[in-house]
C-alpha positions in Angstrom: -75.9 -67.8 -63.9 -75.2 -71.2 -62.3 -73.7 -72.5 -65.5 -71.4 -69.5 -65.8 -70.2 -70.0 -62.2 -69.3 -73.6 -62.9 -67.6 -72.6 -66.1 -65.4 -70.1 -64.2 -64.5 -72.6 -61.5 -63.6 -75.3 -64.1 -61.6 -72.8 -66.1 -59.5 -71.8 -63.0 -58.8 -75.4 -62.2 -58.0 -76.1 -65.8 -55.5 -73.2 -66.1 -53.8 -74.1 -62.7 -53.6 -77.7 -63.7 -52.2 -76.9 -67.1 -49.6 -74.5 -65.6 -48.5 -77.1 -63.1 -48.2 -79.9 -65.7 -46.2 -77.7 -68.2 -43.8 -76.5 -65.5 -43.4 -80.1 -64.1 -42.9 -81.7 -67.6 -40.5 -79.0 -68.8 -38.1 -79.7 -65.9 -38.7 -76.4 -64.2 -39.8 -78.2 -61.1 -37.4 -81.0 -60.9 -36.8 -80.8 -57.2 -38.8 -79.9 -54.1 -38.3 -76.2 -54.6 -37.1 -74.4 -57.7 -37.3 -71.0 -59.3 -39.2 -71.0 -62.5 -38.5 -68.7 -65.4 -41.0 -66.0 -64.1 -39.2 -65.9 -60.7 -41.9 -67.8 -58.9 -40.8 -70.6 -56.5 -43.0 -73.8 -56.8 -43.1 -77.1 -54.9 -43.0 -80.3 -56.8 -45.3 -83.2 -55.8 -42.4 -85.6 -55.4 -38.6 -85.6 -55.1 -37.9 -89.2 -55.0 -36.9 -89.7 -58.6 -35.4 -86.3 -59.2 -31.8 -86.3 -60.5 -31.4 -82.9 -61.9 -32.3 -79.3 -61.1 -32.4 -76.3 -63.4 -30.2 -73.9 -61.5 -31.0 -70.4 -62.7 -27.5 -68.8 -62.7 -24.6 -68.5 -65.1 -21.1 -69.8 -64.5 -19.7 -68.5 -61.2 -16.3 -66.7 -60.9 -13.3 -69.0 -60.6 -12.6 -67.7 -57.1 -16.0 -67.0 -55.5 -15.8 -64.3 -52.7 -19.4 -62.9 -52.7 -20.6 -64.7 -49.6 -22.5 -63.6 -46.5 -22.3 -65.4 -43.2 -25.8 -65.4 -41.8 -24.5 -66.1 -38.2 -27.0 -69.0 -37.9 -24.9 -71.9 -39.4 -25.7 -70.9 -43.0 -23.8 -69.1 -45.7 -25.5 -67.2 -48.5 -23.8 -67.2 -52.0 -24.8 -63.7 -53.2 -23.8 -64.7 -56.7 -26.1 -67.7 -57.1 -28.6 -66.9 -54.3 -28.2 -70.4 -52.9 -28.0 -70.8 -49.1 -25.5 -73.4 -47.9 -25.2 -75.2 -44.6 -21.9 -73.9 -43.3 -20.7 -77.2 -42.0 -20.8 -80.5 -43.9 -23.1 -83.1 -42.5 -21.7 -84.6 -39.3 -19.7 -81.5 -38.4 -21.1 -78.8 -36.2 -20.1 -75.7 -34.2 -19.7 -72.0 -35.2 -16.2 -72.8 -36.5 -17.2 -76.3 -37.9 -14.6 -78.0 -35.7 -16.8 -80.4 -33.7 -17.4 -83.9 -35.1 -16.3 -85.5 -38.4 -18.0 -85.8 -41.8 -20.9 -88.2 -42.1 -19.9 -90.6 -44.8 -23.0 -92.1 -46.3 -24.3 -94.0 -49.3 -25.9 -91.5 -51.8 -29.6 -92.4 -51.1 -29.1 -92.0 -47.3 -27.1 -88.8 -47.7 -29.8 -87.3 -49.9 -32.6 -88.2 -47.4 -30.6 -86.6 -44.6 -30.4 -83.3 -46.5 -34.1 -83.4 -47.4 -35.2 -84.1 -43.8 -33.2 -81.2 -42.4 -35.0 -78.4 -40.6 -32.1 -76.1 -39.9 -31.8 -72.4 -39.2 -35.5 -72.0 -39.4 -35.6 -73.4 -43.0 -37.0 -76.5 -44.6 -36.6 -77.5 -48.2 -32.9 -78.5 -47.8 -31.5 -80.8 -50.5 -28.3 -82.3 -51.9 -26.8 -80.0 -54.6 -26.5 -80.7 -58.3 -23.0 -80.9 -59.8 -23.4 -77.5 -61.2 -24.4 -76.1 -57.9 -21.7 -77.7 -55.9 -19.0 -76.6 -58.4 -20.2 -73.0 -57.9 -18.5 -72.9 -54.6 -15.2 -74.4 -55.8 -12.3 -71.9 -55.7 -10.1 -73.0 -58.6 -7.6 -70.4 -57.6 -6.8 -72.2 -54.3 -5.5 -75.6 -53.5 -6.2 -77.8 -50.4 -8.7 -76.5 -49.9 -10.2 -75.4 -53.2 -12.9 -73.4 -51.5 -13.2 -70.1 -49.8 -11.9 -71.0 -46.3 -13.1 -67.8 -44.8 -16.7 -69.1 -45.1 -16.3 -72.9 -45.4 -14.2 -75.7 -44.3 -13.2 -78.6 -46.5 -12.3 -82.2 -45.8 -10.4 -84.6 -47.9 -13.6 -86.5 -48.7 -15.5 -86.5 -52.0 -18.9 -84.8 -51.8 -22.1 -86.2 -53.3 -24.2 -84.4 -55.9 -27.6 -85.2 -57.3 -26.2 -85.5 -60.9 -25.5 -88.8 -62.7 -23.2 -89.3 -65.6 -25.2 -90.1 -68.7 -23.3 -93.3 -69.4 -23.5 -94.6 -65.8 -26.9 -93.6 -64.3 -26.4 -95.8 -61.3 -23.4 -93.6 -60.3 -23.3 -90.0 -59.1 -20.8 -87.3 -59.6 -18.8 -86.2 -56.6 -16.6 -83.1 -56.0 -13.3 -83.3 -54.2 -12.5 -79.9 -52.4 -8.8 -80.6 -52.2 -8.4 -79.4 -55.8 -12.0 -79.1 -57.1 -11.8 -82.2 -59.3 -14.9 -84.1 -60.3 -15.3 -87.9 -60.2 -18.2 -90.3 -60.4 -18.7 -93.2 -58.1 -21.3 -95.9 -57.5 -24.1 -94.6 -55.4 -23.7 -97.4 -52.9 -20.2 -96.1 -52.0 -19.7 -93.6 -49.2 -19.0 -89.9 -49.5 -19.6 -86.7 -47.5 -22.5 -84.3 -48.0 -23.0 -80.5 -48.2 -26.7 -79.4 -48.0 -28.2 -76.3 -49.6 -31.5 -74.6 -49.9 -33.0 -72.2 -52.5 -34.1 -68.8 -51.1 -37.7 -68.0 -50.5 -39.0 -71.5 -50.6 -42.8 -71.8 -50.6 -44.9 -74.5 -49.2 -48.2 -72.7 -49.1 -50.7 -74.4 -51.4 -52.7 -71.3 -52.2 -49.5 -69.6 -53.5 -48.5 -72.7 -55.6 -52.0 -72.8 -57.0 -52.2 -69.2 -57.9 -48.8 -69.1 -59.6 -49.6 -72.3 -61.5 -52.9 -70.6 -62.6 -51.0 -67.5 -63.8 -48.5 -69.6 -65.7 -51.3 -71.6 -67.3 -52.8 -68.4 -68.7 -49.4 -67.2 -69.8 -48.7 -70.5 -71.5 -52.1 -70.5 -73.4 -51.6 -66.9 -74.4 -48.0 -67.6 -75.7 -49.2 -70.8 -77.5 -51.9 -68.8 -79.2 -49.5 -66.0 -80.2 -46.9 -68.5 -81.5 -49.7 -70.4 -83.3 -51.0 -67.3 -85.1 -47.4 -66.2 -85.9 -45.9 -69.4 -87.2 -48.7 -71.7 -88.1 -51.2 -69.5 -90.0 -51.6 -70.8 -93.5 -50.3 -68.4 -96.3 -53.1 -66.7 -98.2 -52.5 -66.8 -101.8 
């Protein structure tokens, strides 16, 4: 009975560990919080070296309008599900008219987003290029953004994404016309911070969902193995 008990405990830990490793190595947990393919939200062990995030949405409309003002300094994009800080970093007020954009080097700007505890939410981060482009309104000019919900300044805005040829640089988005440029990460630019909905920091939830994914992964691997790798019987 005691051996069976230990076997069950070890199996649970093994499945949970496998699930977490598979999710992490597959890029499904490439930032602090990210939705996996089963709809679960998991927390990665580290965000220091993350440069890309698997955003789980298709291309947005060219003139996004499906926003909701949460009346707490945040805007929800109902198309992507992402929640944006209404004002760029350094600007405040319900109308985003107080202050001026905080122009920072990339690393400092990223840390500022990650250290935010705003509107009762943690897990804030700098957006990827794909995510930041999702709020560009290509049908408007100066600003190329829905000005009913956001304000835009003439500054470039940092993203987490690096061009493949120049990994020390980061892509930036200019909301004057929506154009994209890359610049050295030691240069200065403005920042918009966003957070994924339903972020989870509870260890038991992370463990249980990793455990479930581990079982699903083993089942799928077994199914695929029997389907594609069973020797032909002559």
